[in-house]
N, C-alpha and C positions, 0 to 999 in steps of 0.2 A: 504494500500500500504506500503510494507516494503522497505525502501530506505536507502542505505548506502551512506553517504556523505563524500567525502575526497578531499583534494586539487587536482586540475586538473593536470595531468601529461602531458608531451609532446605528448604522444599517445592520451590522451583525447582531447587535443586541435586539433590534426590532424583529429580526427573523427568529431569533431564539425564543422570544416571547410568544410566538405563534405555534411553537412545537407542541404537539399533543401525543401522548403515549397511551396505549391501551391499559386498562386496569390490570394488575395493581400498580403498574409503572406510571400511572397518571399523577402519582406523587411527584414525579420529576417534570411535569409540564412547566413550560417556560415562564408562566405568569402566576405560579402558586404563591410566591412570596415577592415582595418588592426587591428590586435589584440593589444590592449593597456592593460597594467597592468595584464598580465596573472596570476600573483600571487593572484589576487582577485577572481579567478574562482575556483569553486569546481565541481567535477563530481558527478552525482547522479546515483547510480547503483542499479539494482533490485536484488532479492535474488539469481539469477543465475550469477551475476557479469556483466550483460549487461548494457552498458551506456544507460540510459533512459532520461537524461537531464542534465542540468547544473544550477548552482546558481552563482551569482555574488554579492559580498558584498564589499561596499566601505564605510569605517568608515568616518563619518563627525561629530566628537564629538560635542554635546552629541548624535547625531542622526546617522542613518545608511541608506545608499542607498542600495536597494535590487533589483536585477534583476534575471531573470530566463528564461529558455527555455526548453520545452519538446520536445523530439525527434519527427520529423515530422510525422511519422506513428502512433504516440500515441496521437497527438493533435486532439481535437475535439471528443474525445471518453469518455468524462466525468471524466477524471483523473486529470484535472487541479486543482481542489480545494484541493485534498489530497496532490498533488505534491507541490502546493504553500504553504500549511500549514506545510509540513515537512521542507521545507527550512526556513520558518519563525520561527519555533520552534528552529532550529539549530542556526539561526542568533541571536535570543534573548538570548540563553544560552551562545553562544560564545562571543558576542560583548556587551551584556547588554545595548542596546541603550535606550534612552528616547523615541524616536519615530523611526519608520521605514518608509522610503519613497520609493516610486517606481515611475518610469516614463514609461508610456505606450503610444504608438502611438494612437492618437485620434480615428482612424478608427477601432482599435482592440476592438470592443465591446465584443467579446467573452472573452477576458482576463479581460476586465474591470468588467464584471459581476462577474467573479470569485473573483476578489479583493474586490468588493463591498459586496459580500456575506460573505467575511472574515472580514468585519468591516472597510475596508478602504474607505476613502472619498476623493473626488477631492479637492485639496487645491490651485492649481494654474495651469497655462498652459504656454507653451513656444513653440518655433519653432526651429527645427534643420535642417540644410541644408546638403544634401547628394549629392555627385556627380551623382549617378545613379538615385536617386528618387526626387531630388529637395528639396524644403522646405516641411517639414513634421511637422504638429502640434502634440505636445505631451501634455499629462495631467500628472501632478504630484499628486500622491495620498499618503495619510498618514494614519497610523493606529490610531492616536489620534489627537484630536484637539490641536492647539497651546495653550501652557500654558501661 
């Protein structure tokens, strides 16, 4: 998968806000929560310049929080691992973190399998509350064990 990653523009954010996933993944719809920290988002574009996903990077020195989303019509088609690894490589080059952390909804076994195959392991859990979905358990995963 050839992916071009660049800072998300206003147009990119507008597109992301229209994305709709089928249940139970509708939790990830682009307009579920107000967008905070738009400067931390990067668009992922294919070789034709089409938006195929996004990445989110939040430096927490010496570590980095990593988030991502694949366009709804591309999800579940076996593209997740390559998409995930492209963002991870970009993050490691740009931010040079000691560890990369990500937070995934506990129900999202599909994503969790991708992260585990890439060497990430569960290190903790927490619950976030959403107006539309109530309390949602999350797992925090890391690419390296605590040192």
